[in-house]
C-alpha positions as CSV (number, residue, x, y, z in Angstrom):
1,M,54.2,-187.0,-69.3
2,I,52.1,-190.3,-67.7
3,S,54.4,-190.5,-65.0
4,D,54.5,-186.6,-64.2
5,N,50.8,-187.3,-64.3
6,I,50.5,-190.3,-61.5
7,K,53.4,-188.4,-59.7
8,R,50.9,-185.3,-59.4
9,L,47.8,-187.2,-58.7
10,R,49.2,-189.4,-55.9
11,E,50.8,-186.4,-54.3
12,N,47.8,-184.1,-54.4
13,A,46.1,-187.3,-52.9
14,G,48.9,-187.4,-50.1
15,L,49.5,-190.8,-51.2
16,S,53.3,-192.3,-50.8
17,Q,54.1,-194.8,-53.7
18,A,53.6,-197.7,-50.8
19,A,50.4,-196.8,-50.5
20,L,49.2,-196.1,-53.7
21,A,50.4,-199.6,-54.4
22,R,48.5,-201.2,-52.0
23,K,45.7,-199.7,-53.1
24,L,46.0,-201.1,-57.0
25,G,47.4,-204.5,-55.6
26,V,51.2,-203.5,-57.2
27,T,54.4,-203.4,-55.8
28,R,55.7,-200.6,-54.9
29,A,58.7,-201.0,-57.4
30,S,56.2,-200.9,-60.1
31,V,54.7,-197.5,-59.0
32,N,58.1,-196.4,-58.9
33,A,58.8,-197.1,-62.4
34,W,55.6,-195.9,-63.5
35,E,56.8,-192.5,-62.4
36,M,60.3,-192.5,-63.5
37,E,59.0,-193.6,-67.0
38,L,60.6,-197.0,-67.0
39,S,57.2,-198.4,-68.1
40,A,53.6,-197.6,-68.3
41,P,50.4,-199.2,-66.2
42,T,48.6,-201.4,-68.1
43,A,45.4,-200.0,-69.6
44,Q,43.8,-202.3,-66.6
45,Y,45.9,-200.0,-64.1
46,L,45.2,-196.7,-66.0
47,I,41.8,-197.3,-65.4
48,A,42.1,-198.0,-62.0
49,L,44.2,-195.2,-61.5
50,A,40.9,-192.8,-63.0
51,Q,38.8,-194.3,-60.4
52,L,40.7,-194.1,-58.2
53,F,41.6,-190.5,-58.6
54,H,38.0,-189.4,-59.6
55,T,39.6,-188.4,-63.3
56,T,39.7,-189.5,-66.6
57,T,42.4,-191.7,-68.4
58,D,42.8,-189.2,-71.1
59,D,44.1,-186.7,-68.1
60,I,46.3,-189.3,-66.9
61,L,47.6,-190.2,-70.5
62,G,48.2,-186.6,-71.0
63,L,45.6,-186.3,-73.9
64,E,43.7,-182.8,-74.6
65,S,40.1,-183.4,-74.4
66,Q,37.4,-180.8,-74.9
67,E,35.7,-179.2,-72.1
68,Q,33.0,-180.7,-70.4
69,I,29.3,-180.2,-68.3
70,V,29.3,-183.0,-65.8
71,L,25.7,-183.2,-65.0
72,R,25.8,-186.2,-62.6
73,G,24.2,-185.2,-59.4
74,M,21.5,-182.3,-61.5
75,N,18.1,-182.5,-61.0
76,E,15.9,-183.0,-64.2
77,Q,15.2,-178.9,-64.3
78,E,18.8,-178.1,-63.8
79,K,19.6,-180.5,-66.8
80,R,16.6,-178.9,-68.6
81,L,18.3,-175.6,-68.0
82,M,22.1,-176.2,-69.4
83,Y,20.7,-178.0,-72.5
84,D,18.9,-175.2,-73.2
85,L,21.9,-173.0,-72.2
86,I,23.7,-175.1,-74.8
87,S,21.3,-174.6,-77.6
88,Y,21.2,-170.9,-76.9
89,I,25.0,-170.6,-77.2
90,T,25.3,-173.0,-80.4
91,E,22.5,-171.0,-82.1
92,R,24.2,-167.4,-81.2
93,K,27.5,-168.6,-82.5
94,E,25.8,-170.2,-85.9
95,E,24.4,-166.5,-86.4
96,E,28.1,-165.2,-86.0
């Protein structure tokens, strides 16, 4: 699963194994081994992969995660509206 996710992210980014290896400071053989399930990246490289591909380590590991709302980039008024909407939805569900 990890191997498939690394390959998917790499290909979606338009990177070869060699290019990804250069960005991470590892050998192309290491990237190939990750994608062939011969080895797995260490925690250090999982974090580097997540940062490089703008995703989470959970995504790379194939772990299920709860849906998230990203507030980064929203101004205070927009954030307050999101909090209010979430509170409203939560209260409605509790009433049911």
